[in-house]
C-alpha positions, 0 to 999 in steps of 0.5 A: 500500500505504501508503494502506491502512495509513493508512486502517486507522489512521484507521478504528481511531482513529474506532472507538475514538472512537465506543467512548469516546463510547458508554461515556461516554453509558452512564456518564452515564445517557443510555440510562436509560429512566425513562418507559417502565416507568411507562406500560407498564401503560397499554397492552394486551398483544398476546397478550390481543388475539390471544386475544380474536380467537381466541375470537370465531372459535369 
């Protein structure tokens, strides 16, 4: 029974550590995406491709 208590305690500490690391990464700008918005306009939308295929079948 005491092993379960120790494992739960360790798992809570690990979870708090991962939460702290995630919050630190978000705060430091690790997840900021500056590249994708600039190249998004270069790619065709999937809807346009699907609409063109439907028109070809008519």
